N, C-alpha and C positions, 0 to 999 in steps of 0.2 A: 504494500500500500504506500503511495507517495502523497505527502502532504505539501501543499503549495500555499505559501503565505503571501498575501498581497498587501503592499503598503497602501493605506487609505488616507487621503488627505481630507481633513475636515475644516470647514470654514467656521464652525462653531466649536466652542470648548466642550469637551466631554463632561457630562454631568453624571454623578452617582447619586442615586436617590436612596434614602434610608432613614429619614427623619433625624438627621444630625448624629447618627450612630458613630460615624467616623470621628467626629470631634469629641464625643463622650468617651470613646475608647482611647483617644490620644490623651485626654485629660486624666483618665484612670491610669494609663500605663506610664505616661511621661510627665504628668503634672503640668501639661501645657494649658495655659490660661490666657484668654484674651484680655487685654487691658486697654484702657482708654489712653489717649495721647497724654493727658495730664498725669496718669499713673506711670506711664513710660518715662516722662520727664522727671518725675520724682525719683524713680528707680535709678536713672542715669546720674542724678545729683548725689544720691546715696552711694552709688558705686564710686563716683569720683572722690567723695570724701573718704571712703574707706581705702581707696587706692593711695591717697596722699598720706594717710595715717600709717600705712604698712611700711615696713622696712625689711630689707633682706638681711639675714644673718648667716654666718658660716661658723661651724664648730668643728674643730680638728680633734680627732681622737687622741688618746694617750699614745697609741702606737705611732700615729703620724707625728706627734711632737717629738717622740724619741728618735724617729728616723731623721727628722730635721736637725736635732741636736747632733747626731752622728755625722750628718753631712756637713754641718758647720765645723765640727772638729777636724774632719778630713781636709776641709778647705783651709783651715787656719794654718798660717805659716809657722807658727810657734809650736805646732804639734810635735810630739816625740818622733813620729815618722819623718816629718820634714827635717827635724834637727838631725836625725840619724842619716838621712839621705845626703844632707849638706856635708856632714862629717865624712862620709864615705867618699863623696865627690872630691873634697879637699885632699884626702889621703891618696886618692888615685892620681890627682894632678901633681902632688908632691912626690909621687913614687914610693910612698911609705905604706901603701895598702898591701897587707899580706893576707893571703887566704890559706887556711890550714886545710890541706887536702883530706886529712883523716876526718875532720869534722864534717866536711861536705859529703864525703862518702857515707859516713854514719847516718847523716840526715836523709840522704837519698834512699839508703836501704830501709831505714825506719819508715819512711813514707810509702815505699813500695810494699813492705810487709803489712802495714796498717791498711792500705788500700785493698790488698788482696784478701784480707780477713773480713773487711766490711763489705 
């Protein structure tokens, strides 16, 4: 069976009859209410007043504050890491930086063993 739909142009608006049942249903389901122009103006004024009284607020969690503190510490030039890096840089430039091969090997083996266990 084949259905054929034809577009129909109407010069008049389509009307649905039913004794205002659609409006009643909309009021029931959505709380849609018709209002007079003066009621609409009052509503707009009330909305404008409440909008001007509102203010936006932001609250940062404890975790967020802790992360920010850590980021600030990392960025600080006087942090222990920055001090140590500057110290190592000076020692390399002066030719006095000495690396203990045994300590490096021990640390590498320790890290490999720990990583393989975990």
